[in-house]
C-alpha positions in Angstrom: -20.6 -33.3 -75.0 -22.5 -31.2 -72.0 -25.0 -28.8 -72.9 -23.7 -26.8 -69.8 -24.0 -23.3 -69.7 -22.5 -25.0 -67.7 -10.9 -31.9 -21.4 -10.0 -34.8 -23.0 -11.8 -36.5 -19.7 -9.1 -38.5 -18.9 -6.9 -36.1 -18.1 -9.1 -33.6 -16.3 -8.1 -33.3 -12.5 -10.6 -34.3 -9.8 -12.6 -31.5 -8.0 -10.2 -28.9 -5.9 -12.9 -27.1 -3.7 -12.4 -25.0 -0.6 -9.4 -24.2 -2.2 -8.2 -20.0 -2.7 -5.6 -18.5 -4.4 -3.9 -18.1 -1.0 -1.0 -14.7 -0.8 2.5 -15.8 0.5 2.9 -16.8 3.9 -1.4 -18.0 4.5 -1.7 -20.9 5.8 -3.0 -24.1 4.4 -4.1 -27.6 6.0 -2.3 -31.0 4.6 -4.8 -31.8 3.0 -5.6 -28.4 1.2 -2.0 -29.2 -0.3 -3.0 -32.4 -1.4 -5.8 -31.6 -2.8 -4.0 -28.5 -4.9 -0.6 -31.0 -6.0 -3.2 -33.7 -7.3 -5.0 -30.9 -9.4 -1.3 -30.4 -10.7 0.5 -33.1 -10.4 3.0 -31.8 -8.3 4.7 -33.4 -5.2 4.6 -31.7 -2.0 7.2 -30.9 0.2 7.5 -33.3 3.0 6.7 -31.0 6.3 7.7 -32.6 9.6 5.0 -29.9 12.0 1.9 -28.1 12.1 4.1 -25.1 12.2 6.2 -25.7 9.8 3.6 -26.3 7.2 1.8 -23.4 8.3 4.8 -21.0 7.5 5.0 -22.6 3.5 2.9 -21.2 1.1 2.1 -24.2 -2.0 3.9 -23.5 -4.8 0.9 -23.3 -8.0 2.3 -21.7 -11.1 0.2 -18.7 -12.3 -0.2 -20.6 -15.7 -2.5 -23.0 -14.0 -4.0 -20.4 -11.4 -7.1 -19.9 -14.2 -7.2 -23.6 -14.5 -7.2 -24.1 -10.7 -10.3 -21.7 -10.8 -12.4 -23.2 -12.9 -11.8 -26.7 -11.4 -13.0 -25.1 -8.1 -16.4 -24.6 -10.1 -16.3 -27.9 -11.5 -19.0 -30.6 -10.6 -18.6 -34.2 -10.2 -21.4 -34.8 -13.4 -18.6 -32.9 -15.8 -16.0 -34.3 -14.9 -17.3 -37.7 -15.2 -18.8 -36.9 -18.5 -16.0 -36.5 -21.4 -16.6 -33.4 -23.3 -17.9 -34.7 -26.8 -15.3 -34.1 -30.3 -17.2 -32.2 -32.8 -17.7 -34.8 -35.4 -18.8 -34.2 -39.6 -22.7 -34.9 -39.9 -21.8 -37.4 -42.6 -18.6 -38.6 -40.7 -19.1 -42.8 -41.7 -22.0 -42.5 -43.9 -19.9 -40.7 -46.7 -20.7 -43.2 -49.4 -17.3 -44.8 -50.9 -15.6 -46.9 -54.1 -12.9 -49.1 -54.4 -10.6 -49.6 -57.2 -12.3 -53.5 -58.4 -16.1 -51.4 -58.5 -14.0 -48.8 -60.7 -12.7 -51.2 -62.6 -15.5 -53.2 -63.5 -17.6 -49.9 -64.0 -15.0 -48.5 -66.4 -13.3 -51.5 -67.9 -11.1 -49.0 -70.2 -9.4 -47.8 -67.6 -8.6 -50.7 -65.6 -4.7 -50.9 -66.8 -2.3 -47.8 -66.1 -0.8 -49.0 -69.8 -4.5 -47.6 -71.3 -3.6 -44.1 -71.4 -0.2 -44.4 -73.2 -2.1 -44.4 -76.8 -4.4 -41.3 -76.1 -4.2 -38.3 -78.3 -4.1 -36.2 -75.3 -1.7 -38.8 -72.4 -1.6 -36.1 -70.2 -5.1 -35.5 -69.8 -5.8 -39.4 -69.7 -5.4 -41.2 -66.0 -6.6 -44.7 -65.5 -8.7 -45.7 -62.4 -6.4 -46.3 -60.2 -5.2 -42.6 -60.2 -9.4 -41.8 -60.7 -10.6 -44.1 -57.3 -8.6 -41.4 -55.1 -9.6 -38.6 -56.4 -13.4 -39.8 -56.4 -13.3 -41.0 -52.9 -11.8 -37.3 -51.2 -14.6 -35.7 -53.6 -17.7 -38.3 -52.5 -16.3 -37.3 -48.7 -15.5 -33.2 -49.2 -19.1 -33.2 -50.7 -21.1 -35.6 -48.1 -22.3 -37.7 -50.8 -24.1 -40.8 -49.0 -26.4 -42.1 -51.1 -25.5 -44.1 -53.5 -27.8 -43.1 -56.1 -26.0 -40.1 -56.0 -22.7 -41.1 -56.7 -23.9 -43.9 -59.6 -25.0 -41.0 -61.6 -22.2 -38.8 -60.8 -19.2 -41.2 -62.0 -21.3 -42.1 -64.7 -21.9 -38.7 -66.1 -18.5 -37.7 -66.0 -17.0 -40.9 -67.3 -19.4 -39.9 -70.7 -18.4 -36.6 -70.3 -14.4 -37.5 -70.8 -14.6 -40.7 -72.1 -13.5 -42.5 -70.1 -11.5 -40.6 -67.9 -9.8 -39.7 -71.6 -10.1 -36.2 -72.1 -10.2 -33.5 -69.4 -10.2 -30.5 -71.9 -12.8 -29.8 -74.5 -11.0 -30.4 -77.7 -14.4 -30.6 -80.0 -14.9 -28.0 -81.1 -12.6 -27.3 -78.8 -15.1 -24.6 -76.5 -13.0 -22.1 -74.6 -12.3 -22.5 -71.1 -14.3 -25.6 -71.1 -13.0 -29.0 -69.3 -12.5 -31.1 -66.2 -13.9 -34.6 -65.8 -17.4 -32.8 -65.8 -16.8 -31.3 -69.1 -18.2 -28.1 -67.2 -18.2 -24.8 -69.3 -16.1 -22.0 -68.4 -19.0 -20.6 -66.3 -19.3 -22.8 -63.9 -15.3 -23.7 -63.7 -15.1 -19.8 -63.1 -16.9 -20.1 -60.2 -15.6 -23.4 -59.3 -11.6 -22.1 -59.3 -13.1 -18.6 -57.5 -13.9 -20.9 -54.7 -11.2 -23.2 -54.6 -8.1 -21.2 -55.2 -9.4 -17.5 -54.6 -5.8 -15.8 -55.3 -4.8 -17.6 -58.4 -8.3 -17.1 -59.8 -8.5 -13.5 -59.0 -4.7 -13.8 -61.2 -5.5 -15.8 -63.9 -8.4 -13.3 -64.5 -6.3 -10.6 -64.8 -4.0 -12.4 -67.5 -3.8 -12.7 -71.1 -5.7 -15.6 -71.6 -8.4 -15.6 -68.5 -10.3 -18.8 -69.5 -7.5 -20.7 -70.4 -5.9 -19.8 -67.2 -9.2 -20.1 -65.3 -9.5 -23.8 -66.7 -5.8 -24.9 -66.0 -6.4 -24.3 -61.8 -9.2 -26.7 -61.4 -7.6 -29.4 -64.2 -6.0 -31.7 -61.2 -7.1 -34.7 -60.1 -9.0 -33.6 -57.1 -11.0 -30.8 -59.0 -11.5 -32.3 -61.6 -13.3 -35.1 -60.2 -14.6 -33.4 -58.2 -16.1 -30.4 -60.4 -19.1 -32.9 -61.2 -20.2 -33.8 -57.2 -19.7 -29.8 -56.7 -21.8 -29.6 -59.7 -24.5 -31.7 -58.3 -24.4 -29.9 -54.6 -24.3 -26.8 -55.7 -25.7 -26.1 -58.9 -28.3 -28.7 -58.8 -28.8 -29.0 -54.8 -32.3 -29.9 -55.4 -31.1 -33.7 -56.7 -28.6 -33.7 -53.5 -30.0 -35.9 -50.5 -33.7 -35.6 -51.6 -34.4 -38.8 -53.4 -34.1 -37.5 -56.7 -31.1 -40.0 -57.1 -31.3 -42.2 -54.1 -32.8 -45.2 -55.5 -30.2 -44.8 -58.2 -32.8 -45.8 -61.1 -32.7 -44.8 -65.0 -35.5 -42.9 -64.8 -33.6 -40.8 -62.1 -30.8 -40.3 -63.9 -32.2 -39.2 -67.2 -33.8 -36.8 -65.4 -31.0 -35.1 -63.9 -29.1 -35.2 -67.0 -31.5 -33.6 -68.9 -33.2 -31.3 -66.6 -30.7 -31.2 -63.5 -27.3 -30.5 -66.2 -29.2 -29.9 -69.6 -27.7 -31.8 -71.9 -29.1 -34.2 -73.9 -30.1 -37.6 -73.2 -28.4 -40.6 -75.3 -28.1 -44.5 -74.8 -24.7 -44.4 -75.0 -25.1 -42.1 -71.0 -27.4 -45.5 -70.4 -25.2 -48.2 -71.4 -22.5 -46.3 -69.0 -24.9 -45.5 -66.7 -26.1 -49.7 -66.4 -22.1 -50.0 -66.1 -21.5 -47.6 -63.3 -24.5 -49.2 -61.4 -24.2 -52.7 -61.9 -20.5 -52.1 -60.4 -21.4 -50.2 -57.3 -22.8 -52.3 -55.3 
C-alpha cells in the first residue's frame, strides 16, 4: 500500500441612431419610428397623415429603455463581432479513455460479474463503472497529458488491487482509502474541499476518520482522488513534462518522490499494461 501520509450576435438589433427617449406627445419622424420598432421587434401603428403621426408617441416598454440606450451607443463593428463565450483552457484537449482501453489495461475487471466473488463486493467496481468516473476526473482536473493519465490510473489500479478495494483492510489503517488509497490526512483535506458542510459534521462525529472517509468513497470522488493528488499535492509533476512522456522512469520517480511510496515490479507490470492500452 502507499506510504502516503498522504448578445448572441444573431439577436442583436441594428444600431438605432439619433433616437431619444421621447416624452409623451413629442413628435418623431416615420423613419425614427421604424428604427425603434426594428430594434424592439414591434409593429408600428399605421398612420394616414403626418399630423396624426405627430400626435402619437412611440410605445417603448420601460424595460427596454436601457437596452435602446445601449444600442444607440453601439458601433456597427460591435454588432458584427459576436461576443465570445468563456471556455475552459482545456476544453477539447482533456485526455479521455474508452471502455475498450480500460478493459485492456485492467483485464481483471472487464466483466461486471468480476466483483461477485470479492471479499468486499460493495467496494469492488467493474471497468464499466470505473471508466465514467475516471473520465469525469480527467476533465475536472484538466489532465491533458497521456503520461499523467497513465501514471495515475496505474497507481490507483495498484493501490486498489484493480478496483477491488476502496478502504484499507490490511493492516486496516483508520481513515485510509479511495482508489488512490490515501491516508486520512489527505482524505480529510479532500473531503473538506469537496463536501465542506458534511466534512464539518463528520469531524464532530464519534468516529471522525471513518465518517470523513465515507464522504469520498463514491465513484466520482474515489477515482478522482488520484488526479486531485497529482494536481494539488504533487503539482510539480502536472503539466511540467515530468510525466508527459509516459515513460517508466517518469512513473517510478512519481511513485517514489511524488507519492512517497516504495517501488516494486508489481507496480511496473500494471503501469506497462495501462501504458500499452492507452494508445
